SEMITOR-37553 format. One record per residue: residue in three letters; z, x, y of N, C-alpha, C, O in turn. Coordinates in steps of 0.001 Angstrom, whole numbers, plus 500000, padded with zeros to 6 digits. Example, Ala and Ser with C-alpha at 12.3 -4.5 7.8 and 13.67 -1.06 7.14 Angstrom:
# residues 2
ALA507800513190494310507800512300495500507800513200496700508465514236496681/SER507080512850497750507140513670498940507870512900500030508039513409501138/
***
This chain:
# residues 455
MET474304662547750479475405662599751650475116663580752549474458664575752243/ASP475634663340753830475330664449754947475902665769754583477023665899754092/ARG475096666731754839475568668209754326476642668690755067477443669528754652/PHE476669667962756580477605668503757424479194668072756906480220668752756932/ALA478984666736756452480419666095755861480739666944754696481897667340754561/LEU479764667283753785480230668125752559480602669345752833481388669891752059/GLY480164669985753894480660671332754388481967671359754812482624672377754596/ILE482644670071755588483708669807756065484606669717754889485656670351754783/GLY484063668774753891485145668366752997485452669362751983486581669378751492/TRP484492670260751588484970671383750473485754672225751279486626672782750613/ARG485763672553752604486505673497753204487979673060753381488925673830753217/ILE488099671656753757489296670996753800489995671075752464491173671421752366/ALA489229670742751429489815670678750214490335672249749747491455672541749330/GLY489286673071749928489920674691749659491145674926750607492069675532750064/ILE491325674594751821492327675006752584493606674273751828494573674967751515/VAL493590672965751566494757672104750967495162672889749588496265673351749294/GLY494276672900749033494214673410747510495074674961747516496003675264746767/LEU494519675721748481495309677001748525496472676970749211497352677773748898/THR496680676033750271497753675946750602498974675378749621500136675745749796/GLY498663674618748767499448674169747755499965675113746827501143675262746502/VAL498737675876746346499092676943745430500221678086746150501225678503745574/ILE499896678371747189500750679182747962502219678930747908503081679762747626/THR502432677399748281503672676840748397504314676880747058505432677351746848/TYR503439676294746062504150676508744570504635677878744226505781678046743811/LEU503712678954744404504238680237744105505360680747745021506249681446744532/HIS505363680446746265506429680661747006507647680108746462508684680771746443/LEU507573678880745999508916678336745455509104678816744237510190678465743775/GLN508404679549743465508713680026742137509267681471742379509951681995741500/GLU509012682081743461509628683305743821508609684289743284509017685435743091/VAL507481684041743045506354684951742721506244686108743428506519686039744626/ASN505871687272742924505680688570743655504829688233744822503827687560744584/SER505101688644746221504529688509747349503049689151747298502095688612747860/LEU502957690273746617501597690750746380500560689707745985499389689679746364/LEU501118688924745231500038688139744596499596686864745669498511686295745781/ILE500729686679746321500598685575747391499672685979748605498857685221749131/PHE499911687235748956499126687811750358497690687466750058497102686786750899/PRO497057687837748989495372687658748988495152686065749093494077685701749569/LEU495906685268748764495657683743748769495856683324750195495104682480750681/LEU496876683891750929497193683675752383495884684124753240495281683456754080/ILE495649685287752842494238685743753616493024684739753309492327684328754236/LEU492821684401752139491464683383751697491846682250752624491038681934753496/ASP493175681508752507493420680458753265493255680242754734492993679189755315/LEU493487681612755299493175681797756667491689681945756994491185681424757989/PHE491097682588756219489493682563756453489068681305756203488164681043756996/LEU489318680302755392488924679089755275489181678475756371488189677951756876/THR490363678318757050490753677683758302489848678094759447489389677283760251/VAL489608679460759476488898679971760685487374679376760519486754678837761436/ASN486917679558759270485646679098758907485476677656759318484533677334760042/LEU486361676773758878486164675401759236486299675041760762485776674008761179/TYR486948675823761544486989675929762941485738676152763559485294675406764432/ARG485028677376763039483798677645763594482582676728763238481592676674763967/TYR482720675927761948481979675353761397482034673750762364481122673011762737/VAL483118673692762484483107672082763373482632672339764847481899671617765524/THR483226673550765195482754673686766790481456674377767040481261674863768154/SER480382674483765932479275675139766226478407674087767133477493674557767811/LEU478643672790767164477930671816768050478280672300769367477429672504770233/ASN479506672486769530479787672769771093479108674126771699478655674213772840/ARG479126675331770569478319676440771010476664676261771097475935676834771906/LYS476336675509770266474871674940770540474527674357771876473532674638772544/LEU475664673340772241475401672702773609475604673710774916475024673550775990/THR476508674744774625476745676044775396475265676595775826474741676630776939/ARG474721677064774398473240677843774266472458676881775458472146677244776592/PHE472267675684774897471396674823775675471476674811777181470467674934777876/LEU472659674665777662473022674441779120472709675919779938472226676017781066/GLU473135677057779018472821678337779429471202678367779548470648678842780539/SER470640677930778675469021678030778852468437677441780059467589677944780795/VAL469065676203780164468549675460781560469024676112782723468270676233783688/ARG470273676581782753470707677257783867469914678555784382469580678731785554/TYR469683679377783385468887680698783657467476680527783632466742681467783935/SER467032679427783305465482678892782994464845680010781919463812680661782078/ASP465794680044780741465315680763779490464806679591778692465543679106777834/PHE463525679064778920463133678025778028462302678588776804461407677877776350/ALA462535679746776285461830680449775123462690680136773892462233680360772771/VAL463903679633774057464940679142773152464486677873772204463949676866772667/ALA464763678058770892464505676769770227465614676676769148466095677575768458/PHE465887675379769182466973675037768259466773674275767095466755673051767228/ARG466557674968765518466294674465764372467019675151763416466954674802762238/ALA467693676071763766468358676895762492469309676001761558469428676327760377/ASP470032674813762088470559674113761456470207672584761033470956671645760763/ASN468994672667761069468190671232760396468639670829759304468765669610759185/ASN469002671666758222469354671385756914470775670783756759471195670383755673/LEU471477670744757888472752670132757900472781668684757887473845668093757701/GLY471544667987758096471765666497758082470625665922759206470285666660760131/PRO470075664595759069469338664129759967469857664139761378469097664365762320/SER471082663908761534471614663938762916471445665088763606471033665053764766/PHE471735666220762995471487667505763460469968667848763736469595668461764736/HIS469321667486762959467463667312763060467394666816764294467120667499765280/GLU467635665622764308467357664680765623467996665348766926467402665210767995/LEU469220666088766864469778666564768150468946667835768619468719668167769783/ASN468494668547767314467521669905767723466215669377768313465723669982769265/ASP465673668392767862464568667918768348464684667579769978463939668060770832/GLN465557666838770175465814666411771531466147667620772324465394667778773284/PHE467026668467772188467048669743772747465612670355772932465151670453774069/ASN464941670741771901463593671212771984462587670461772980461794671014773743/GLU462772669175772826462045668387773619462121668445775304461249668342776167/VAL463606668662775362464143668553776878463729670042777475463347670092778644/LEU463799671229776703463580672528777122461780672318777605461225672579778672/ASP461274671788776414459606671804776706459393671131777951458530671546778725/ALA460160670040778243460068669331779572460103670138780748459219670078781603/PHE461238671002780829461681671874781575460666673050781744460374673493782854/ARG460155673519780597459158674544780711457765674193781345457131675024781995/GLN457307672855781108456035672196781566456406672262783045455710672853783871/ALA457702671533783373457919671328784831457890672888785750457478672925786909/ARG458382674086785031458424675047785690457044675469785925456637675750787052/ALA456282675519784818454834675895784875453992675177786061453235675833786777/GLU454173673836786209453610673102787151453977673292788475453209673140789425/LYS455407673697788570456107674493789934455351675404790444454897675303791583/GLU455021676856789317454663677724789594452946677760789858452376678682790442/ALA452281676570789303451077676568789637450917675654791161449907675782791853/ASN451759674975791449451758674325792769451943675431793888451328675490794952/LEU452834676217793466453607677529794322452197678297794757451981678566795938/HIS451350678593793802450443679523793531449157678802794484448512679381795359/TYR449022677569794095448217676698795136448309676600796552447375676602797355/VAL449521676516796776449937676283798277450021677887798860449838678121800055/ASN450261678745798069450367680294798669448695680612798818448306681402799678/THR447991680100798137446543680304798189446104679688799303445465680417800061/ILE446271678415799677445940677876801009446370678577802126445515678900802950/VAL447939678978802378448417679527803330447616681002803492447531681408804651/GLN447072681769802526446669682830802726445407682714803293444912683708803825/HIS444695681463803257443307681413803654443087680392805135441967680182805601/VAL444219679892805673444139679444806656444144680478807963444705681574807968/ASN443414679908809046443237680734810183444330680911811009444223681733811918/VAL445424680260810860446648680559811440447819681476811141448470681322810108/GLY448058682274811882449254683097811278450404682435810723450891681584811467/LEU451046682626809450452140682009809064453133682997808388452781683774807500/LEU454384682910808867455557683661808111456666682983808147456855682075808957/THR457537683368807246458924682522807063459857683585806805459579684506806036/PHE461185683479807544462124684443807307463416683719807102463529682591807580/ASP464532684335806349465859683717806294466616684163807362466152684889808241/ALA468042683666807325468916683907808542469151685543808617469499685973809717/THR468987686506807519469310687903807708468025688579808235468101689777808504/GLY466957687992808394465531688546808992464881688984807625464089689908807806/GLN464967688656806532464233688954805479463068688094805064463256686976804583/VAL461774688639805257460538687869805327460157687253803969459584687972803151/GLU460392686165803718459866685569802523458421685235802080457996685091800933/LEU457763685147803269456138684690802991455590685142804199456176684998805272/VAL454371685744804068453520686033805386451958686260804871451604686939803906/ASN451196685568805705449699685633805183449078686534805865449621687128806797/GLN447674686780805427446882688000805855446438687639807316446142688583808048/THR446364686368807805446049686223809072447078686678810106446757687152811196/ALA448600686465809606449622686904810484449376688457810660449371688943811790/LEU449190689167809625449231690678809580448096691105810429448266692109811121/ARG446849690420810478445867690902811168446004690705812520445564691576813270/LEU446638689525813065446963689216814346448049690388814823447849690935815907/LEU448946690689814192450065691742814561449445693103814235450060694114814576/GLY448455693187813700447734694574813569448576695572812650448753696752812952/ILE449074694969811497450134695612810488449636695311809320448885694340809232/TYR449970696115808150449423695944806990450442695341805892450024694958804799/ARG452002695273806302452962694573805493453983694298806614454041694845807715/LEU454786693325806100455931692828806890457002692396805900456860691327805306/ARG457973693100805705459191692821804764460364692321805475460985691416804918/THR460821692787806713461805692264807388461423692258808882460491692941809306/LEU462120691523809601461675691458811099461979692700811801461442692892812893/ASN462860693662811254463102695187811673461773695788811693461448696552812602/ASP460886695441810611459645696274810594458829696150812002458128697058812450/LEU459011694990812580458332694975813961458903695663815101458301695689816174/ASN459994696205814942460553696923816139459535698171816536459361698359817740/ALA459059698771815878458169699628816176457019699378816972456753700117817920/THR456209698254816623455005697771817305455256696603818156454616696321819169/HIS456278695922817643456164694340818469457507694176818758457853693061818368/ALA458569694887819349459778694839819460460277693356820341461310692709820173/ASP459240693123821234459490691801822122459430690645821076460259689737821017/LEU458486690771820362458105689659819315459333689404818525459907688318818443/ALA459696690569817923460919690537816923462179689926817592462931689226816913/ASP462432690166818893463428689611819525463348687894819788464263687071819750/VAL462013687718820043461759686189820033461908685520818962462299684361819102/LEU461659686010817633461784685421816350463181685454816125463603684488815490/ARG464006686295816467465380686313816187466062685223817002466917684608816364/SER465898684876818147466048684044818910465637682674818686466062681746819374/SER464599682497817479463762681331817542464680679992817378464205678910817722/THR465959680076816866466636678746816735466665678047817970466733676818817960/THR466612678832819277466860678098820615465477677611821109465387676782822014/LEU464495678100820545463217677725821031462717676309820838462723675946819661/SER462230675314821839461945674110821636460533674089822075460011672980821964/THR459912674865822464458217674938822693457778676165822306458495677164822257/PRO456410676114821979455469677494821866455905678596823028456023678224824196/VAL456122679873822668455960680844823626454537681677823429453871681649822394/SER454208682416824616453134683085824461453442684799824662453968685341825634/TYR453037685299823671453143686660823192451946687485823683450877686959823372/GLN451840688557824320450949689382824458450714690579823227451700691239822898/THR449713690775822721449415691709821603448791692968821982448601693941821253/GLY448512692840823141447697694063823787446481693410824457446457692203824699/ALA445357694339824784444270693861825674443266692837824849442405692182825436/ASP443451692782823601442642691839822868443312690612822297442669689882821543/GLY444366690384822561444995689096822129446098688601822810446782689415823432/GLU446425687359822816447326686415823262447888685348822304447364684240822188/LEU448989685740821622449480684741820735450294683516821298450976683543822322/SER450148682664820638450793681354820734452005681213819529451668680768818431/VAL453206681548819739454141681626818923454917680051818825455423679464819782/ARG454856679566817424455884678437817404456850678481816116456421678649814974/CYS458029678333816401459052678358815372459498677016815121459515676085815926/THR459887677017813820460474675600813363461567676045812358461183676801811464/ALA462938675667812377464033675985811513464007674843810517463994673690810948/VAL463999675100809141464332674135808323465542674772807321465911675942807227/ARG466028673555806599467218674023805539466343673829804272465578672871804168/LEU466498674850803240465926675002802041466858675335801167467247676493801021/ARG467379674134800380468386674411799367469790675087800238470528675981799823/GLY469857674564801178471138674759801828471328676009802633472330676293803289/ARG470119676796802485469574678208803248468680677839804563467597677256804539/LEU469280678245805557468423678304806928467177679045806965467304680264807086/VAL466069678605806891464748679467806824463977679079807893463891677868808092/THR463332679920808709462619679775809972461048679921809556460661680913808940/VAL460289679008809884458809678954809695458069679363811110458303678734812142/VAL457213680405811067456534680549812309455225680580812095454713681108811108/SER454451679873813241452871679850813012452602680678814430453350680553815400/MET451539681463814418450992682378815458449290681925815259448638681787814224/GLN448938681782816532447523681570816657447009682331817985447577682103819053/ASN445834683318817905445341683912818993444724682877819902443626682363819690/ILE445479682615820894444882681431821933443810681997822901443098681281823604/ARG443757683537822865442770684063823735441396683839823270440492683513824040/SER441256683995822146439949683957821162439586682310821262438421681945821427/GLU440488681538821167439988680121821203439569679686822598438570678986822761/LEU440416680146823717439773680064825085438422680552825172437510679868825635/GLN438259681862824685437094682392825011435867681636824295434710681562824710/GLN436333681167823276435062680241822371434946678803822886433978678076822662/ARG435876678514823498435856677184824509434975677339825635434020676632825955/GLU435547678610826318434487678743827659433240679163827291432363678988828137/LEU432945679634826329431492680183825740430951678871825449429980678545826132/ASP431351678083824619430749676706824289430243675810825498429118675329825634/ALA431455675685826437431197675258827735429895675793828647429065675067829193/TRP429938677184828662428627677904829342427306677447828623426282677161829243/GLN427431677406827229426252677162826446425688675837826438424534675605826079/ASN426675674795826915426158673489827145425667673411828532424615672820828776/LEU426344673956829423425998674043830621424353674528830727423399673898831183/THR424399675750830189422881676378830269421893675533829530420726675545829921/LYS422245674784828477421101674083827878420676672858829007419497672566829208/VAL421553672343829547421756671015830445420467671741831677419341671312831926/LEU421122672846832197420258673180833216418878673731832894417876673397833526/ARG418873674570831905417591674832831370416357673838831271415176673942831603/HIS417201672709830608416294671592830376415940670779831791414783670405831987/GLU416844670560832627416385669959833984415389670872834726414272670508835093/ILE415943672158834915414965672993835528413513673116834873412461673045835507/MET413614673280833734412306673408833151411367672181833222410147672230833378/ASN412180670998833075411326669731833364411072669459834783410114668731835043/SER411728669894835667411396669820837152410396670848837657409679670506838598/ILE410245672220837083409516673355837598408296673209836861407371673720837492/THR407957672744835845406714672902834943405804671814835509404702672333835684/PRO405788670569835859404822669915836505404720670516838144403608670496838672/ILE405603670910838727405343671669840162404280672912839871403313673226840566/VAL404708673482838731403569674739838628402305674329838056401301675022838224/SER402275673060837273400917672838836944400247672363838100399198672890838471/LEU400808671335838747400001670774840021399688671990841205398679671977841909/ALA400584672864841265399977673776842335398722674633841597397735675031842215/GLY398917674808840375397395675389839914396428674805840073395412675304840556/THR396563673364839616395347672308839828394794672202841268393593672085841511/MET395872672259842302395609672384843659394833673377844144393837673232844853/ARG395406674615843666394922675980843947393342675790843439392416675980844227/ASP393143675440842199391918675491841505390943674424842528389753674721842629/ILE391289673593843032390487672296843936390271673173845264389146673102845759/VAL391189673968845878390947674814847009389918675657846648388858675512847256/GLU390005676676845625389035677336845401387615677180845034386685677955845253/THR387617675811844318386291675581843839385599674407844882384382674241844794/ASP386244673737845696385636672714846429385759673191847963384723673327848614/LEU386910673425848497387234673441849919386839674947850567386360674991851700/VAL387044676068849858386536677332850291385091677511850273384631678109851245/PRO384269677118849370382932676948849671382293676480850727381369677005851349/LEU382954675222850948382442674329852108382865675267853551382066675533854449/SER383901675563853523384553676424854915383711677697855118383757678265856208/SER383096678076854319382390679339854422380838679103854398380052680019854640/SER380517678079854153378971677696854319378281677980855759379095678170856663/ASP377098678031856067376513678286857287375251677444857460374486677390856497/ASP374887676651858799373434676198858762372383676918859447371352676401859878/GLY372734678268859531371602679115860086371783679412861573371093680290862092/SER372600678781862222373139678999863484374090680009863916374200680329865100/GLY374895680600862823376054681460862634377287680814862810378274681536862954/GLU377454679318862829378673678667862927378873677974861590377885677709860907/ALA379970677698861223380205676835860257379727675385860525379940674724861541/ALA379027675013859397378330673769859403379207672514859364378900671425859849/ARG380237672789858778381236671326858860382531671656859107383203670641859292/PHE383117672606859181384379673301859101384446674141860487383642675021860795/PRO385547673715861265385684675025862413386605676042861797387195675979860718/ALA386605676937862655387474678241862143388939678044861918389667678729861200/VAL389251677034862618390672676744862664391188676189861111392219676504860516/VAL390051675214860658390393674437859400390219675666858336391125675862857527/ALA388966676555858337389020677424857505390200678345857320390596678572856177/GLU390793678895858373392049679800858122393070678711857481393683679045856468/SER393267677464858018394216676725857141394151676537855789395101676441855011/ILE392464676468855441392204676413853781392900677787853365393753677731852479/ASN392617678919853898393106680190853359394840680052853371395464680502852410/ASP395371679574854217396772679447854103397154678632852909397941679095852083/LEU396721677637852802396839676697851625396770677220850480397575676944849590/ARG395697678137850324395274678715849155396513679883848780397053680056847688/ASP396722680502849884397852681405849633399190680813849207399898681286848318/ALA399477679681849964400820679055849756400868678712848360401827679039847662/LEU399631677904847805399673677381846487399742678526845332400214678343844210/THR399231679633845774399120680786844866400809681226844639401323681491843552/THR401425681223845843402880681652845844403467680853845133404155681207844175/ILE403276679537845516404377678519844537403936678464843126404839678120842363/GLU402697678729842524402671678903841250403187680145840723403751680119839629/GLN403075681156841317403568682417840981405246682310840773405797682488839687/ARG405693682101841579407277681714842021407622680849840873408377681254839989/GLY407071679622840859407232678733839920407281679332838434408188679012837666/ALA406288680193838079406039680678836787407290681779836513407836681919835419/GLY407594682454837612408623683443837398410053682615837286410959683049836575/ILE410151681706837848411490680740837536411295680284836216412262680266835455/MET410192679916835839410198679412834231410584680425833373411337680160832435/GLN410063681862833611410159682844832941411765683484832858412330684040831916/PHE412236683179834193413673683513834250414495682625833363415087683113832401/VAL414567681222833667415157680409832855415086680344831364415993679953830629/ASP413686680852830930413665680754829587414233681858828795414516681840827598/ALA414385683017829813415249684182829200416710683973828659417256684735827861/TYR417383682617829305418654682304828841418518681595827590419591681372827029/ARG417603681233827080417444680687825800418056681490824764418544681004823744/HIS418021682876825067418558683584823743420124683489823916420813683952823007/PHE420731682928825002422092682949825174422548681919824431423716682108824091/THR421971680644823946422180679629823289421695679519821920421964678563821193/THR420900680616821546420178680426820259420496681699819416419759681891818449/ILE421417682523819634422004683474818776422117683104817247422948682254816928/PRO421441683609816425421374683382814995422490683719814199422891684872814358/GLN423213682885813230424278683449812504424018684856812005422902685206811619/PRO425197685745812024425106686975811248424953687007809902425538686228809149/VAL424182687881809538423951688088807910424740689301807568424306690425807821/PHE425888689098806998427167689874806936426777690854805679426147690416804716/SER427179692135805766426898693198804991427935694319805098428501694339806191/ASP428291695185804291429006696363804287428374697358805101427505698108804655/VAL428803697386806329428176698472807287428903699627807715429822699644808535/PRO428317700775806969429049702065807218428888702432808997427861702223809642/ILE429933702907809445429983702922810946429232704281811368428573704337812406/GLU429382705422810452428944706737810985427173706764811223426579707242812190/PRO426597706109810045425061706206810286424598705193811347423582705253812040/LEU425382704420811333425016703224812536425039703810813780424116703662814581/LEU426341704675814075426576705152815436425437706231815655424837706258816730/ARG425119707185814562424092707918814695422725707618814969421946708389815531/HIS422413706271814482421088705729814640421007705144816035419927705090816623/VAL422318704636816659422406704226818009422242705185818922421661704879819964/VAL422748706636818718422713707565819587421179708169819757420686708657820774/GLN420626708001818560419254708451818708418629707666819491418034708192820431/LEU418583706344819356417598705423819988418016705459821645417119705223822454/ALA419372705755822127419836705509823322419273706902824023418840706904825176/LYS419335708140823152418919709461823955417453709298824374417088709799825437/ALA416635708659823637415193708505823675414923707872825245413898708190825848/SER415885706995825824415565706285827043416573706864828034416543706368829161/ALA417455707827827800418319708470828781418362709930828473419431710405828088/PRO417387710634828594417367712100828216418372712954829158418825714026828759/HIS418688712430830404419372713229831406420902713020831020421714713716831629/CYS421392712081830016422818711846829926423135712218828626422327711974827730/GLN424202712778828385424973713390827402425488712323826408426495711766826845/ILE425062711854825125425467710723824363425773711503822976425015712191822293/ASP427220711147822775427642711812821566428529710700820839429068709868821567/ALA428698710633819615429404709895818828430206710514817726429749711427817038/THR431534709961817543432737710791816639433111709597815803433248708484816310/VAL433264709819814599434014708829813740435082709662813314435017710879813142/ALA436255708787813125437322709550812670437381709492811163438208710283810711/SER436776708821810311436730709078808871435380708621808581434915707635809153/PRO434536709489807463433303709082807127433247707707806328432197707067806250/ASN434272707345805819434301706282804800434655704715805755434790703626805196/VAL434748704913807162435117703762807936433730702792807742432567703157807912/ALA434184701515807357432902700714807432433576699167807886434794698991807915/VAL432641698162808208432826697016808773431900695864808082430774696118807655/TRP432487694589808019431702693496807198430976693135808627431719692734809523/ALA429652693246808879428906692831809955427525692671809734427007692842808631/ASP426855692317810852425273692218810846424878693440811521424933693525812747/ALA424484694387810783424081695745811459423143695731812803423317696448813788/ALA422225694864812644421222694629813866421823694148814989421571694689816066/GLN422673693107814920423371692604815813424439693540816534424687693575817739/ILE424969694232815590426248695014816242425329696354816934425711696827818004/GLU424211696861816297423366697781816901422881697182818348422824697976819287/MET422575695994818532422270695452819861423306695450820774423150695587821987/VAL424488695279820142425788695018821388425782696562821729425851696937822899/LEU425695697471820638426152698906821196425067699508822252425361700205823223/LEU423751699102821872422499699540822663422740698925824140422553699588825161/ASN423206697495824134423447697042825604424434697710826289424216697937827479/LEU425645698136825724426819698655826298426346700110826726426747700506827820/ILE425607700868826042425204702036826170424209702248827589424184703178828395/LYS423334700851827517422589700738828666423333700471829911422975700956830985/ASN424274699770829795425083699565831107425804700962831470425957701419832603/ALA426187701498830324426986703020830616426008703860831442426180704310832575/VAL424774703996830507423771704884831553423637704526833074423598705342833995/GLU423573703114833179423450702909834745424785703228835421424695703605836589/SER425754703160834997426997703623835553427165704775835841427690704982836935/VAL426811705900835028426941707271835266425551708051835857425198709226835755/GLY424972706984836463423531707522837109423971708667838349423225709629838530/LYS424863708549838946425552709341840014426366710494839854426597711310840746/ALA426905710549838389427841711538838078427265712682837941426085712640837591/ASN427863713967838155427436715389838175427164715577836744426115716100836369/CYS428111715151835894427600715520834439428050714280833442429062714149832754/PRO426723713287833663426862711969833009426967712150831738426129712845831164/ALA428176711471830940428281711542829511429030710416829086429964709934829727/ILE428537709932827808428870708648827247429280708933825792428413709255824979/GLN430623708821825422431158708859824104431271707655823305431767706640823795/LEU430794707694821962431114706664821157432047706973820163431782708019819571/THR433017706413819809434145706911818661434435705590817897434203704474818362/ALA434937705824816745435223704854815740436360705259815011436447706351814449/GLU437358704261815018438482704579814129439069703316813344438940702189813822/ALA439749703549812065440557702329811688441978702313812136442655703335812024/ILE442420701335812582443876701302812832444639700130812052444629699023812590/GLY445218700265810978445760699298810078444539698461809637443521699080809327/PRO444543697136809580443317696197809159442291696200809991441356695460809686/ARG442171697054811310441377696684812235440276698167812469440632699345812456/VAL439257697766812618438187698714813008437747698738814342437168697718814717/ILE437910699870815343437398699844816717436438700727817074436584701907816755/ILE435540700396817642434387701177818126434365701112819411434181700014819936/ARG434559702350820253434760702278821620433505702999822306433034703973821719/VAL432987702616823406431941703039824135432608703500825586432968702652826403/THR432722704768825800433296705474826997432346706182827940431496706971827529/ASP432485705930828997431548706635829883432488707232831325433557706729831671/ASN431920708211831919432620708905833174431808708420834411431511709214835304/GLY431411706948834459430746706517835512431736705890836824432891706238837070/SER431201705224837309431970704537838656432930703582838278433650703128839166/GLY433077703173837057434016701949836878433848700818837349432846700689838053/ILE434619699768837174434502698430837532435738698030838608436881698412838355/GLU435534697463839481436328696844840259437307695982839658436797695153838904/PRO438580695921839763439502695024839318439217693591839363439369692925838338/GLU438790693011840531438500691733840675437361691513839710437325690413839158/ALA436406692415839420435152691834838618435383691898837046434679691290836239/LEU436718692908836635436832692850835365436984691479834605436497691362833480/GLU437659690432835215437837689112834660436564688348834783436560687185834380/GLN435439688886835312434312687900835409432999688389834897431983687695834848/ILE433111689890834440431955690533833945431527689883832513430450690251832043/PHE432266688993831839431805688432830720431384687108830957431089686437829969/ILE431300686596832094431025685208832413429568685325832578429065686229833246/PRO428749684230831849427451684286831736427018683999833246427441683061833922/PHE426079684992833668425178684791835008425702685711835962425073686000836980/TYR426926686232835661427520686992836674427165688407836453427040688818835299/THR426984689232837532426170690567837367426793691076838727427209690356839634/THR426778692398838693427258693390839772426155694278840033426275695265840759/LYS424973693918839402423828694859839787423008694134840700423246692938840871/LYS422026694720841342420855694192842295420021693474841223419603692357841529/THR419724693960840015418809693341839134419538693130837845420264694015837392/GLY419353691910837205419974691918835968420196690243835847420386689546836844/SER420148689767834614420179688434834311421899687929834025422217686770833757/GLY422724688911834135424124688703834014424424688083832675425496687483832610/ILE423608688123831501423980687622830218424096688537829146424152688085828003/GLY424140689772829346424088690949828443425374691168827740425426691365826526/LEU426555691126828622427934691282828121428369689711827733429408689522827100/SER427686688818828066428115687472827751427748687312826262428569686856825466/LEU426398687723825857425868687845824531426631688917823798427083688582822703/SER426825689999824160427770690896823342428955690197822859429317690107821686/ARG429554689681823959431064689149823472430797687672822336431541687340821413/GLN429694687086822713429408685881821684429054686380820308429267685702819303/ILE428420687773820276428070688212818703429288688649818392429492688428817198/MET430357689260819006431473689677818395432195688599817998432653688664816857/GLN432451687478818733433171686192818296432677685675817016433468685176816217/LEU431296685770816741430617685331815535431056686206814406431009685781813252/HIS431506687481814702431941688444813824433356688421813467433799689203812626/ASN434339687266814274435643687258814277436321688605814865437344689131814426/GLY435550689042815931436194690176816456436250689946817884436055688848818407/GLN436554691141818565436654690939820173436056691990820752436004693089820200/LEU435469691702822107434934692758822997435776692729824122435954691715824796/THR436366693963824368437405694127825466436770695198826310435809695883825959/VAL437387695271827426437070696470828483438310696927829254439169696130829630/ASP438364698201829467439411698781830247438857699778831174438465700862830743/SER438800699473832439438248700152833291439001700410834756439794699561835163/LYS438742701544835489439224701720836654438418702294837755437795703276837352/PRO438234702052838878437097702506839873437181703870839918438302704368840024/SER436041704700839847435681706139839906436282706916838679436344708142838586/GLN436697706035837792437440706957836413436773706385835109437334706551834026/GLY435621705738835203434675705376834130435274703919833490436145703240834032/SER434594703603832201434990702306831603434940702671830211434252703578829742/THR435789701831829522435733701961827878435490700498827397436326699635827663/PHE434401700212826719434568698796826009434672699080824617434069699983824037/SER435619698112824013436011698387822660435351696999821863435362695838822272/LEU434881697442820817434640696545819702435512696263818654435437697003817674/VAL436334695345818643437244695089817738436930694128816345436763692908816354/PHE436902694967815238436689694040814210437959693826813375437950693041812427/
***
């Protein structure tokens, strides 16, 4: 027989029996001191029967509380011995809790998976609720904003107050807006409001469109340079070759004939005017050959603009790098004072040391030419870490750069010098882009220039 039914039966029998005995003793007017213990026992059995019968309700309450508060470590098996129905009910409860436990584990795994993807995308992402509390932010967003953490929108007031206002009014934005983060970045900010379990959550994406534009511009120039170099080399190479061949013919065949003499003191076969024309032809062909070779060398120099190797990254300490660059620069510019200062000896970047050294030497070379007419020519290299960024600056006290030239100095082939190919700064910016960094300039006429390498 079901032990649960037996438990109910003996309790009811006990209550009925005790009630009968108490009634009989009361009718016999027995001393109440004898009846009182029986009343207590009868009340105890009644309460016990109530708790025994309602134990299923308490179990169901425990189960629902476990589901509500996600406490899936609870197990139901204590009353399995009350009968097969209780055993089956406990098994069902435990199986449901196991299903919830597995669903939560899968949910956490999916959340971890999505969060890993969010942290690795190249687009800055953050979400915040109606109170301005930031719920999610990836490392790209922190890097674009130049901060190391973001808990609420109020944290942006100190560094990006305008952006904070834009985000707070994001519910009214229907198109992306542009936000200037300084000299090295321009963000395209797009906001989307969604309802998540009844709460209004704003999803924000940020992308540095300046670096994208620079990369697309660089790709266009590289493609143009490849085409021009290919066409020019294909055209000029046969011209140079034919000019050399024709000059050899003139030297070996025509010149000896024009200078031969028959013994009478006059040219045997060529009058003087023809001999002079041959000399002019020889000079012209020589000039064509030399200038053609010069053009070939000039065009071939731009090959480096389109064939920069991929950086070989390593952890590069800044202090020894700058010290080495200063030593190399001083050897070629002894008249100029060149110094380096690093804010902290532990500052380092993840970069290709040889390529960054080439960029710095190119910037110092330009600075040396700029300070040529200064009374006390000086070039200062500084490095510091600002949040997640490391910035190396090359500052000179030279003549500076005209405002109309600032936007063009990074364009390939553009130069303000009488001599120069105009690809040095373009190469330097390209190298910094390969390092996921920026090369920017701040300059005023007669006040010097500062070039910044932002990692």
